[in-house]
mmCIF file of the protein (N, C-alpha, C, O) and its ligand, coordinates in Angstrom:
data_MODEL
# 
_entry.id   MODEL 
# 
loop_
_entity.id 
_entity.type 
_entity.pdbx_number_of_molecules 
1 polymer     1 
2 non-polymer 1 
# 
_entity_poly.entity_id                      1 
_entity_poly.type                           'polypeptide(L)' 
_entity_poly.nstd_linkage                   no 
_entity_poly.nstd_monomer                   no 
_entity_poly.pdbx_seq_one_letter_code       
;(UNK)(UNK)(UNK)(UNK)(UNK)(UNK)(UNK)(UNK)(UNK)(UNK)(UNK)(UNK)(UNK)(UNK)(UNK)(UNK)
(UNK)(UNK)(UNK)(UNK)(UNK)(UNK)(UNK)(UNK)(UNK)(UNK)(UNK)(UNK)(UNK)(UNK)(UNK)(UNK)
(UNK)(UNK)(UNK)(UNK)(UNK)(UNK)(UNK)(UNK)(UNK)(UNK)(UNK)(UNK)(UNK)(UNK)(UNK)(UNK)
;
_entity_poly.pdbx_seq_one_letter_code_can   XXXXXXXXXXXXXXXXXXXXXXXXXXXXXXXXXXXXXXXXXXXXXXXX 
_entity_poly.pdbx_strand_id                 A 
# 
loop_
_entity_poly_seq.entity_id 
_entity_poly_seq.num 
_entity_poly_seq.mon_id 
_entity_poly_seq.hetero 
1 1  UNK n 
1 2  UNK n 
1 3  UNK n 
1 4  UNK n 
1 5  UNK n 
1 6  UNK n 
1 7  UNK n 
1 8  UNK n 
1 9  UNK n 
1 10 UNK n 
1 11 UNK n 
1 12 UNK n 
1 13 UNK n 
1 14 UNK n 
1 15 UNK n 
1 16 UNK n 
1 17 UNK n 
1 18 UNK n 
1 19 UNK n 
1 20 UNK n 
1 21 UNK n 
1 22 UNK n 
1 23 UNK n 
1 24 UNK n 
1 25 UNK n 
1 26 UNK n 
1 27 UNK n 
1 28 UNK n 
1 29 UNK n 
1 30 UNK n 
1 31 UNK n 
1 32 UNK n 
1 33 UNK n 
1 34 UNK n 
1 35 UNK n 
1 36 UNK n 
1 37 UNK n 
1 38 UNK n 
1 39 UNK n 
1 40 UNK n 
1 41 UNK n 
1 42 UNK n 
1 43 UNK n 
1 44 UNK n 
1 45 UNK n 
1 46 UNK n 
1 47 UNK n 
1 48 UNK n 
# 
loop_
_struct_asym.id 
_struct_asym.entity_id 
A 1 
B 2 
# 
loop_
_chem_comp.id 
_chem_comp.type 
_chem_comp.mon_nstd_flag 
UNK 'L-peptide linking' . 
ZN  non-polymer         . 
# 
_pdbx_entity_nonpoly.entity_id   2 
_pdbx_entity_nonpoly.name        ? 
_pdbx_entity_nonpoly.comp_id     ZN 
# 
_pdbx_nonpoly_scheme.asym_id         B 
_pdbx_nonpoly_scheme.entity_id       2 
_pdbx_nonpoly_scheme.mon_id          ZN 
_pdbx_nonpoly_scheme.ndb_seq_num     1 
_pdbx_nonpoly_scheme.pdb_seq_num     101 
_pdbx_nonpoly_scheme.auth_seq_num    101 
_pdbx_nonpoly_scheme.pdb_mon_id      ZN 
_pdbx_nonpoly_scheme.auth_mon_id     ZN 
_pdbx_nonpoly_scheme.pdb_strand_id   A 
_pdbx_nonpoly_scheme.pdb_ins_code    . 
# 
loop_
_atom_site.group_PDB 
_atom_site.id 
_atom_site.type_symbol 
_atom_site.label_atom_id 
_atom_site.label_alt_id 
_atom_site.label_comp_id 
_atom_site.label_asym_id 
_atom_site.label_entity_id 
_atom_site.label_seq_id 
_atom_site.pdbx_PDB_ins_code 
_atom_site.Cartn_x 
_atom_site.Cartn_y 
_atom_site.Cartn_z 
_atom_site.occupancy 
_atom_site.B_iso_or_equiv 
_atom_site.pdbx_formal_charge 
_atom_site.auth_seq_id 
_atom_site.auth_comp_id 
_atom_site.auth_asym_id 
_atom_site.auth_atom_id 
_atom_site.pdbx_PDB_model_num 
ATOM   1   N  N  . UNK A 1 1  ? -9.377  58.652 44.891 1.00 0.00 ? 1   UNK A N  1 
ATOM   2   C  CA . UNK A 1 1  ? -10.575 58.018 45.467 1.00 0.00 ? 1   UNK A CA 1 
ATOM   3   C  C  . UNK A 1 1  ? -10.156 56.964 46.499 1.00 0.00 ? 1   UNK A C  1 
ATOM   4   O  O  . UNK A 1 1  ? -9.438  56.012 46.192 1.00 0.00 ? 1   UNK A O  1 
ATOM   5   N  N  . UNK A 1 2  ? -10.620 57.166 47.702 1.00 0.00 ? 2   UNK A N  1 
ATOM   6   C  CA . UNK A 1 2  ? -10.237 56.249 48.764 1.00 0.00 ? 2   UNK A CA 1 
ATOM   7   C  C  . UNK A 1 2  ? -11.150 55.025 48.784 1.00 0.00 ? 2   UNK A C  1 
ATOM   8   O  O  . UNK A 1 2  ? -12.372 55.125 48.678 1.00 0.00 ? 2   UNK A O  1 
ATOM   9   N  N  . UNK A 1 3  ? -10.536 53.926 48.917 1.00 0.00 ? 3   UNK A N  1 
ATOM   10  C  CA . UNK A 1 3  ? -11.298 52.685 49.007 1.00 0.00 ? 3   UNK A CA 1 
ATOM   11  C  C  . UNK A 1 3  ? -11.451 52.317 50.471 1.00 0.00 ? 3   UNK A C  1 
ATOM   12  O  O  . UNK A 1 3  ? -10.503 51.877 51.121 1.00 0.00 ? 3   UNK A O  1 
ATOM   13  N  N  . UNK A 1 4  ? -12.663 52.505 50.980 1.00 0.00 ? 4   UNK A N  1 
ATOM   14  C  CA . UNK A 1 4  ? -12.873 52.244 52.409 1.00 0.00 ? 4   UNK A CA 1 
ATOM   15  C  C  . UNK A 1 4  ? -13.334 50.817 52.677 1.00 0.00 ? 4   UNK A C  1 
ATOM   16  O  O  . UNK A 1 4  ? -13.512 50.411 53.826 1.00 0.00 ? 4   UNK A O  1 
ATOM   17  N  N  . UNK A 1 5  ? -13.522 50.072 51.608 1.00 0.00 ? 5   UNK A N  1 
ATOM   18  C  CA . UNK A 1 5  ? -13.990 48.697 51.780 1.00 0.00 ? 5   UNK A CA 1 
ATOM   19  C  C  . UNK A 1 5  ? -12.888 47.843 52.398 1.00 0.00 ? 5   UNK A C  1 
ATOM   20  O  O  . UNK A 1 5  ? -11.747 47.829 51.934 1.00 0.00 ? 5   UNK A O  1 
ATOM   21  N  N  . UNK A 1 6  ? -13.259 47.146 53.438 1.00 0.00 ? 6   UNK A N  1 
ATOM   22  C  CA . UNK A 1 6  ? -12.291 46.262 54.095 1.00 0.00 ? 6   UNK A CA 1 
ATOM   23  C  C  . UNK A 1 6  ? -12.146 44.986 53.292 1.00 0.00 ? 6   UNK A C  1 
ATOM   24  O  O  . UNK A 1 6  ? -13.126 44.370 52.872 1.00 0.00 ? 6   UNK A O  1 
ATOM   25  N  N  . UNK A 1 7  ? -10.919 44.617 53.096 1.00 0.00 ? 7   UNK A N  1 
ATOM   26  C  CA . UNK A 1 7  ? -10.696 43.362 52.382 1.00 0.00 ? 7   UNK A CA 1 
ATOM   27  C  C  . UNK A 1 7  ? -10.273 42.281 53.361 1.00 0.00 ? 7   UNK A C  1 
ATOM   28  O  O  . UNK A 1 7  ? -9.105  42.180 53.735 1.00 0.00 ? 7   UNK A O  1 
ATOM   29  N  N  . UNK A 1 8  ? -11.230 41.489 53.762 1.00 0.00 ? 8   UNK A N  1 
ATOM   30  C  CA . UNK A 1 8  ? -10.920 40.388 54.664 1.00 0.00 ? 8   UNK A CA 1 
ATOM   31  C  C  . UNK A 1 8  ? -10.290 39.266 53.856 1.00 0.00 ? 8   UNK A C  1 
ATOM   32  O  O  . UNK A 1 8  ? -10.856 38.822 52.858 1.00 0.00 ? 8   UNK A O  1 
ATOM   33  N  N  . UNK A 1 9  ? -9.149  38.820 54.276 1.00 0.00 ? 9   UNK A N  1 
ATOM   34  C  CA . UNK A 1 9  ? -8.505  37.719 53.561 1.00 0.00 ? 9   UNK A CA 1 
ATOM   35  C  C  . UNK A 1 9  ? -9.341  36.447 53.669 1.00 0.00 ? 9   UNK A C  1 
ATOM   36  O  O  . UNK A 1 9  ? -9.576  35.926 54.758 1.00 0.00 ? 9   UNK A O  1 
ATOM   37  N  N  . UNK A 1 10 ? -9.769  35.979 52.544 1.00 0.00 ? 10  UNK A N  1 
ATOM   38  C  CA . UNK A 1 10 ? -10.602 34.778 52.523 1.00 0.00 ? 10  UNK A CA 1 
ATOM   39  C  C  . UNK A 1 10 ? -9.718  33.546 52.634 1.00 0.00 ? 10  UNK A C  1 
ATOM   40  O  O  . UNK A 1 10 ? -8.962  33.213 51.721 1.00 0.00 ? 10  UNK A O  1 
ATOM   41  N  N  . UNK A 1 11 ? -9.832  32.890 53.762 1.00 0.00 ? 11  UNK A N  1 
ATOM   42  C  CA . UNK A 1 11 ? -9.031  31.684 53.948 1.00 0.00 ? 11  UNK A CA 1 
ATOM   43  C  C  . UNK A 1 11 ? -9.894  30.457 53.704 1.00 0.00 ? 11  UNK A C  1 
ATOM   44  O  O  . UNK A 1 11 ? -11.097 30.459 53.965 1.00 0.00 ? 11  UNK A O  1 
ATOM   45  N  N  . UNK A 1 12 ? -9.269  29.433 53.211 1.00 0.00 ? 12  UNK A N  1 
ATOM   46  C  CA . UNK A 1 12 ? -9.996  28.219 52.882 1.00 0.00 ? 12  UNK A CA 1 
ATOM   47  C  C  . UNK A 1 12 ? -9.291  27.013 53.503 1.00 0.00 ? 12  UNK A C  1 
ATOM   48  O  O  . UNK A 1 12 ? -8.069  26.881 53.433 1.00 0.00 ? 12  UNK A O  1 
ATOM   49  N  N  . UNK A 1 13 ? -10.087 26.146 54.107 1.00 0.00 ? 13  UNK A N  1 
ATOM   50  C  CA . UNK A 1 13 ? -9.521  24.949 54.722 1.00 0.00 ? 13  UNK A CA 1 
ATOM   51  C  C  . UNK A 1 13 ? -8.929  24.036 53.649 1.00 0.00 ? 13  UNK A C  1 
ATOM   52  O  O  . UNK A 1 13 ? -9.580  23.744 52.646 1.00 0.00 ? 13  UNK A O  1 
ATOM   53  N  N  . UNK A 1 14 ? -7.709  23.594 53.863 1.00 0.00 ? 14  UNK A N  1 
ATOM   54  C  CA . UNK A 1 14 ? -7.053  22.728 52.887 1.00 0.00 ? 14  UNK A CA 1 
ATOM   55  C  C  . UNK A 1 14 ? -7.631  21.314 52.887 1.00 0.00 ? 14  UNK A C  1 
ATOM   56  O  O  . UNK A 1 14 ? -7.357  20.516 51.990 1.00 0.00 ? 14  UNK A O  1 
ATOM   57  N  N  . UNK A 1 15 ? -8.429  21.021 53.902 1.00 0.00 ? 15  UNK A N  1 
ATOM   58  C  CA . UNK A 1 15 ? -8.925  19.653 54.049 1.00 0.00 ? 15  UNK A CA 1 
ATOM   59  C  C  . UNK A 1 15 ? -10.350 19.497 53.529 1.00 0.00 ? 15  UNK A C  1 
ATOM   60  O  O  . UNK A 1 15 ? -10.643 18.560 52.787 1.00 0.00 ? 15  UNK A O  1 
ATOM   61  N  N  . UNK A 1 16 ? -11.227 20.408 53.914 1.00 0.00 ? 16  UNK A N  1 
ATOM   62  C  CA . UNK A 1 16 ? -12.625 20.267 53.499 1.00 0.00 ? 16  UNK A CA 1 
ATOM   63  C  C  . UNK A 1 16 ? -13.092 21.411 52.609 1.00 0.00 ? 16  UNK A C  1 
ATOM   64  O  O  . UNK A 1 16 ? -14.181 21.352 52.038 1.00 0.00 ? 16  UNK A O  1 
ATOM   65  N  N  . UNK A 1 17 ? -12.273 22.448 52.491 1.00 0.00 ? 17  UNK A N  1 
ATOM   66  C  CA . UNK A 1 17 ? -12.607 23.522 51.570 1.00 0.00 ? 17  UNK A CA 1 
ATOM   67  C  C  . UNK A 1 17 ? -13.545 24.570 52.127 1.00 0.00 ? 17  UNK A C  1 
ATOM   68  O  O  . UNK A 1 17 ? -13.941 25.487 51.408 1.00 0.00 ? 17  UNK A O  1 
ATOM   69  N  N  . UNK A 1 18 ? -13.912 24.454 53.408 1.00 0.00 ? 18  UNK A N  1 
ATOM   70  C  CA . UNK A 1 18 ? -14.770 25.468 53.989 1.00 0.00 ? 18  UNK A CA 1 
ATOM   71  C  C  . UNK A 1 18 ? -13.975 26.764 54.147 1.00 0.00 ? 18  UNK A C  1 
ATOM   72  O  O  . UNK A 1 18 ? -12.744 26.755 54.142 1.00 0.00 ? 18  UNK A O  1 
ATOM   73  N  N  . UNK A 1 19 ? -14.687 27.862 54.285 1.00 0.00 ? 19  UNK A N  1 
ATOM   74  C  CA . UNK A 1 19 ? -14.006 29.154 54.370 1.00 0.00 ? 19  UNK A CA 1 
ATOM   75  C  C  . UNK A 1 19 ? -14.100 29.727 55.774 1.00 0.00 ? 19  UNK A C  1 
ATOM   76  O  O  . UNK A 1 19 ? -14.873 29.263 56.613 1.00 0.00 ? 19  UNK A O  1 
ATOM   77  N  N  . UNK A 1 20 ? -13.300 30.735 55.997 1.00 0.00 ? 20  UNK A N  1 
ATOM   78  C  CA . UNK A 1 20 ? -13.277 31.378 57.312 1.00 0.00 ? 20  UNK A CA 1 
ATOM   79  C  C  . UNK A 1 20 ? -14.591 32.089 57.611 1.00 0.00 ? 20  UNK A C  1 
ATOM   80  O  O  . UNK A 1 20 ? -14.822 32.533 58.736 1.00 0.00 ? 20  UNK A O  1 
ATOM   81  N  N  . UNK A 1 21 ? -15.443 32.195 56.612 1.00 0.00 ? 21  UNK A N  1 
ATOM   82  C  CA . UNK A 1 21 ? -16.766 32.760 56.815 1.00 0.00 ? 21  UNK A CA 1 
ATOM   83  C  C  . UNK A 1 21 ? -17.645 31.774 57.584 1.00 0.00 ? 21  UNK A C  1 
ATOM   84  O  O  . UNK A 1 21 ? -18.508 32.167 58.369 1.00 0.00 ? 21  UNK A O  1 
ATOM   85  N  N  . UNK A 1 22 ? -17.407 30.499 57.343 1.00 0.00 ? 22  UNK A N  1 
ATOM   86  C  CA . UNK A 1 22 ? -18.285 29.455 57.870 1.00 0.00 ? 22  UNK A CA 1 
ATOM   87  C  C  . UNK A 1 22 ? -17.747 28.795 59.123 1.00 0.00 ? 22  UNK A C  1 
ATOM   88  O  O  . UNK A 1 22 ? -18.523 28.303 59.942 1.00 0.00 ? 22  UNK A O  1 
ATOM   89  N  N  . UNK A 1 23 ? -16.451 28.774 59.287 1.00 0.00 ? 23  UNK A N  1 
ATOM   90  C  CA . UNK A 1 23 ? -15.852 28.120 60.447 1.00 0.00 ? 23  UNK A CA 1 
ATOM   91  C  C  . UNK A 1 23 ? -14.575 28.843 60.836 1.00 0.00 ? 23  UNK A C  1 
ATOM   92  O  O  . UNK A 1 23 ? -13.898 29.408 59.977 1.00 0.00 ? 23  UNK A O  1 
ATOM   93  N  N  . UNK A 1 24 ? -14.240 28.832 62.114 1.00 0.00 ? 24  UNK A N  1 
ATOM   94  C  CA . UNK A 1 24 ? -12.969 29.412 62.540 1.00 0.00 ? 24  UNK A CA 1 
ATOM   95  C  C  . UNK A 1 24 ? -11.817 28.706 61.831 1.00 0.00 ? 24  UNK A C  1 
ATOM   96  O  O  . UNK A 1 24 ? -11.779 27.481 61.714 1.00 0.00 ? 24  UNK A O  1 
ATOM   97  N  N  . UNK A 1 25 ? -10.893 29.518 61.369 1.00 0.00 ? 25  UNK A N  1 
ATOM   98  C  CA . UNK A 1 25 ? -9.801  28.983 60.574 1.00 0.00 ? 25  UNK A CA 1 
ATOM   99  C  C  . UNK A 1 25 ? -8.464  29.203 61.268 1.00 0.00 ? 25  UNK A C  1 
ATOM   100 O  O  . UNK A 1 25 ? -8.201  30.281 61.802 1.00 0.00 ? 25  UNK A O  1 
ATOM   101 N  N  . UNK A 1 26 ? -7.641  28.196 61.257 1.00 0.00 ? 26  UNK A N  1 
ATOM   102 C  CA . UNK A 1 26 ? -6.306  28.299 61.840 1.00 0.00 ? 26  UNK A CA 1 
ATOM   103 C  C  . UNK A 1 26 ? -5.256  28.204 60.748 1.00 0.00 ? 26  UNK A C  1 
ATOM   104 O  O  . UNK A 1 26 ? -5.423  27.497 59.754 1.00 0.00 ? 26  UNK A O  1 
ATOM   105 N  N  . UNK A 1 27 ? -4.197  28.918 60.952 1.00 0.00 ? 27  UNK A N  1 
ATOM   106 C  CA . UNK A 1 27 ? -3.080  28.860 60.017 1.00 0.00 ? 27  UNK A CA 1 
ATOM   107 C  C  . UNK A 1 27 ? -1.923  28.119 60.659 1.00 0.00 ? 27  UNK A C  1 
ATOM   108 O  O  . UNK A 1 27 ? -1.598  28.352 61.823 1.00 0.00 ? 27  UNK A O  1 
ATOM   109 N  N  . UNK A 1 28 ? -1.311  27.237 59.912 1.00 0.00 ? 28  UNK A N  1 
ATOM   110 C  CA . UNK A 1 28 ? -0.141  26.536 60.427 1.00 0.00 ? 28  UNK A CA 1 
ATOM   111 C  C  . UNK A 1 28 ? 0.855   26.351 59.290 1.00 0.00 ? 28  UNK A C  1 
ATOM   112 O  O  . UNK A 1 28 ? 0.549   26.580 58.120 1.00 0.00 ? 28  UNK A O  1 
ATOM   113 N  N  . UNK A 1 29 ? 2.026   25.940 59.664 1.00 0.00 ? 29  UNK A N  1 
ATOM   114 C  CA . UNK A 1 29 ? 3.040   25.707 58.647 1.00 0.00 ? 29  UNK A CA 1 
ATOM   115 C  C  . UNK A 1 29 ? 3.409   24.237 58.633 1.00 0.00 ? 29  UNK A C  1 
ATOM   116 O  O  . UNK A 1 29 ? 3.579   23.615 59.682 1.00 0.00 ? 29  UNK A O  1 
ATOM   117 N  N  . UNK A 1 30 ? 3.531   23.691 57.434 1.00 0.00 ? 30  UNK A N  1 
ATOM   118 C  CA . UNK A 1 30 ? 3.939   22.307 57.288 1.00 0.00 ? 30  UNK A CA 1 
ATOM   119 C  C  . UNK A 1 30 ? 4.925   22.213 56.140 1.00 0.00 ? 30  UNK A C  1 
ATOM   120 O  O  . UNK A 1 30 ? 4.621   22.603 55.013 1.00 0.00 ? 30  UNK A O  1 
ATOM   121 N  N  . UNK A 1 31 ? 6.089   21.702 56.428 1.00 0.00 ? 31  UNK A N  1 
ATOM   122 C  CA . UNK A 1 31 ? 7.152   21.559 55.431 1.00 0.00 ? 31  UNK A CA 1 
ATOM   123 C  C  . UNK A 1 31 ? 7.409   22.877 54.710 1.00 0.00 ? 31  UNK A C  1 
ATOM   124 O  O  . UNK A 1 31 ? 7.601   22.934 53.496 1.00 0.00 ? 31  UNK A O  1 
ATOM   125 N  N  . UNK A 1 32 ? 7.402   23.948 55.533 1.00 0.00 ? 32  UNK A N  1 
ATOM   126 C  CA . UNK A 1 32 ? 7.726   25.264 54.993 1.00 0.00 ? 32  UNK A CA 1 
ATOM   127 C  C  . UNK A 1 32 ? 6.607   25.949 54.248 1.00 0.00 ? 32  UNK A C  1 
ATOM   128 O  O  . UNK A 1 32 ? 6.775   27.061 53.746 1.00 0.00 ? 32  UNK A O  1 
ATOM   129 N  N  . UNK A 1 33 ? 5.457   25.287 54.171 1.00 0.00 ? 33  UNK A N  1 
ATOM   130 C  CA . UNK A 1 33 ? 4.335   25.892 53.474 1.00 0.00 ? 33  UNK A CA 1 
ATOM   131 C  C  . UNK A 1 33 ? 3.259   26.300 54.449 1.00 0.00 ? 33  UNK A C  1 
ATOM   132 O  O  . UNK A 1 33 ? 2.996   25.609 55.434 1.00 0.00 ? 33  UNK A O  1 
ATOM   133 N  N  . UNK A 1 34 ? 2.645   27.416 54.170 1.00 0.00 ? 34  UNK A N  1 
ATOM   134 C  CA . UNK A 1 34 ? 1.569   27.889 55.030 1.00 0.00 ? 34  UNK A CA 1 
ATOM   135 C  C  . UNK A 1 34 ? 0.269   27.196 54.649 1.00 0.00 ? 34  UNK A C  1 
ATOM   136 O  O  . UNK A 1 34 ? -0.131  27.176 53.485 1.00 0.00 ? 34  UNK A O  1 
ATOM   137 N  N  . UNK A 1 35 ? -0.377  26.631 55.659 1.00 0.00 ? 35  UNK A N  1 
ATOM   138 C  CA . UNK A 1 35 ? -1.618  25.896 55.416 1.00 0.00 ? 35  UNK A CA 1 
ATOM   139 C  C  . UNK A 1 35 ? -2.725  26.468 56.287 1.00 0.00 ? 35  UNK A C  1 
ATOM   140 O  O  . UNK A 1 35 ? -2.477  27.177 57.262 1.00 0.00 ? 35  UNK A O  1 
ATOM   141 N  N  . UNK A 1 36 ? -3.943  26.141 55.907 1.00 0.00 ? 36  UNK A N  1 
ATOM   142 C  CA . UNK A 1 36 ? -5.088  26.566 56.693 1.00 0.00 ? 36  UNK A CA 1 
ATOM   143 C  C  . UNK A 1 36 ? -5.934  25.348 57.018 1.00 0.00 ? 36  UNK A C  1 
ATOM   144 O  O  . UNK A 1 36 ? -6.100  24.441 56.204 1.00 0.00 ? 36  UNK A O  1 
ATOM   145 N  N  . UNK A 1 37 ? -6.458  25.356 58.223 1.00 0.00 ? 37  UNK A N  1 
ATOM   146 C  CA . UNK A 1 37 ? -7.345  24.257 58.605 1.00 0.00 ? 37  UNK A CA 1 
ATOM   147 C  C  . UNK A 1 37 ? -8.460  24.816 59.476 1.00 0.00 ? 37  UNK A C  1 
ATOM   148 O  O  . UNK A 1 37 ? -8.221  25.671 60.329 1.00 0.00 ? 37  UNK A O  1 
ATOM   149 N  N  . UNK A 1 38 ? -9.667  24.337 59.263 1.00 0.00 ? 38  UNK A N  1 
ATOM   150 C  CA . UNK A 1 38 ? -10.775 24.793 60.091 1.00 0.00 ? 38  UNK A CA 1 
ATOM   151 C  C  . UNK A 1 38 ? -10.801 23.966 61.370 1.00 0.00 ? 38  UNK A C  1 
ATOM   152 O  O  . UNK A 1 38 ? -10.165 22.916 61.459 1.00 0.00 ? 38  UNK A O  1 
ATOM   153 N  N  . UNK A 1 39 ? -11.540 24.451 62.350 1.00 0.00 ? 39  UNK A N  1 
ATOM   154 C  CA . UNK A 1 39 ? -11.548 23.777 63.651 1.00 0.00 ? 39  UNK A CA 1 
ATOM   155 C  C  . UNK A 1 39 ? -12.178 22.382 63.567 1.00 0.00 ? 39  UNK A C  1 
ATOM   156 O  O  . UNK A 1 39 ? -11.940 21.538 64.430 1.00 0.00 ? 39  UNK A O  1 
ATOM   157 N  N  . UNK A 1 40 ? -12.972 22.150 62.540 1.00 0.00 ? 40  UNK A N  1 
ATOM   158 C  CA . UNK A 1 40 ? -13.606 20.841 62.405 1.00 0.00 ? 40  UNK A CA 1 
ATOM   159 C  C  . UNK A 1 40 ? -12.612 19.802 61.907 1.00 0.00 ? 40  UNK A C  1 
ATOM   160 O  O  . UNK A 1 40 ? -12.732 18.614 62.209 1.00 0.00 ? 40  UNK A O  1 
ATOM   161 N  N  . UNK A 1 41 ? -11.642 20.259 61.150 1.00 0.00 ? 41  UNK A N  1 
ATOM   162 C  CA . UNK A 1 41 ? -10.646 19.341 60.611 1.00 0.00 ? 41  UNK A CA 1 
ATOM   163 C  C  . UNK A 1 41 ? -9.420  19.231 61.510 1.00 0.00 ? 41  UNK A C  1 
ATOM   164 O  O  . UNK A 1 41 ? -8.578  18.352 61.329 1.00 0.00 ? 41  UNK A O  1 
ATOM   165 N  N  . UNK A 1 42 ? -9.335  20.137 62.480 1.00 0.00 ? 42  UNK A N  1 
ATOM   166 C  CA . UNK A 1 42 ? -8.149  20.155 63.337 1.00 0.00 ? 42  UNK A CA 1 
ATOM   167 C  C  . UNK A 1 42 ? -7.916  18.835 64.078 1.00 0.00 ? 42  UNK A C  1 
ATOM   168 O  O  . UNK A 1 42 ? -6.781  18.359 64.101 1.00 0.00 ? 42  UNK A O  1 
ATOM   169 N  N  . UNK A 1 43 ? -8.934  18.228 64.683 1.00 0.00 ? 43  UNK A N  1 
ATOM   170 C  CA . UNK A 1 43 ? -8.727  16.948 65.368 1.00 0.00 ? 43  UNK A CA 1 
ATOM   171 C  C  . UNK A 1 43 ? -8.175  15.877 64.425 1.00 0.00 ? 43  UNK A C  1 
ATOM   172 O  O  . UNK A 1 43 ? -7.331  15.070 64.813 1.00 0.00 ? 43  UNK A O  1 
ATOM   173 N  N  . UNK A 1 44 ? -8.657  15.882 63.200 1.00 0.00 ? 44  UNK A N  1 
ATOM   174 C  CA . UNK A 1 44 ? -8.200  14.953 62.191 1.00 0.00 ? 44  UNK A CA 1 
ATOM   175 C  C  . UNK A 1 44 ? -6.719  15.152 61.923 1.00 0.00 ? 44  UNK A C  1 
ATOM   176 O  O  . UNK A 1 44 ? -5.960  14.199 61.750 1.00 0.00 ? 44  UNK A O  1 
ATOM   177 N  N  . UNK A 1 45 ? -6.332  16.425 61.895 1.00 0.00 ? 45  UNK A N  1 
ATOM   178 C  CA . UNK A 1 45 ? -4.940  16.784 61.638 1.00 0.00 ? 45  UNK A CA 1 
ATOM   179 C  C  . UNK A 1 45 ? -4.040  16.318 62.771 1.00 0.00 ? 45  UNK A C  1 
ATOM   180 O  O  . UNK A 1 45 ? -2.938  15.818 62.546 1.00 0.00 ? 45  UNK A O  1 
ATOM   181 N  N  . UNK A 1 46 ? -4.527  16.491 63.988 1.00 0.00 ? 46  UNK A N  1 
ATOM   182 C  CA . UNK A 1 46 ? -3.756  16.131 65.182 1.00 0.00 ? 46  UNK A CA 1 
ATOM   183 C  C  . UNK A 1 46 ? -3.552  14.615 65.244 1.00 0.00 ? 46  UNK A C  1 
ATOM   184 O  O  . UNK A 1 46 ? -2.470  14.136 65.583 1.00 0.00 ? 46  UNK A O  1 
ATOM   185 N  N  . UNK A 1 47 ? -4.594  13.883 64.917 1.00 0.00 ? 47  UNK A N  1 
ATOM   186 C  CA . UNK A 1 47 ? -4.520  12.441 65.010 1.00 0.00 ? 47  UNK A CA 1 
ATOM   187 C  C  . UNK A 1 47 ? -3.872  11.810 63.781 1.00 0.00 ? 47  UNK A C  1 
ATOM   188 O  O  . UNK A 1 47 ? -3.714  10.591 63.703 1.00 0.00 ? 47  UNK A O  1 
ATOM   189 N  N  . UNK A 1 48 ? -3.506  12.645 62.838 1.00 0.00 ? 48  UNK A N  1 
ATOM   190 C  CA . UNK A 1 48 ? -2.763  12.185 61.683 1.00 0.00 ? 48  UNK A CA 1 
ATOM   191 C  C  . UNK A 1 48 ? -3.626  11.464 60.666 1.00 0.00 ? 48  UNK A C  1 
ATOM   192 O  O  . UNK A 1 48 ? -3.124  11.019 59.634 1.00 0.00 ? 48  UNK A O  1 
HETATM 193 ZN ZN . ZN  B 2 .  ? -11.883 21.769 57.275 1.00 0.00 2 101 ZN  A ZN 1 
# 
């Protein structure tokens, strides 16, 4: 039985917890770990 359902990887912002369903999500690496951040939290990340 073929499973034709697409499995979209659900990403979650590490900062506010929003998902890629609700906001564009970016992936980055920090200290060797893969992290996710939404575009709303990105400025916060940049400014430290
Ligand atoms: Zn966020």
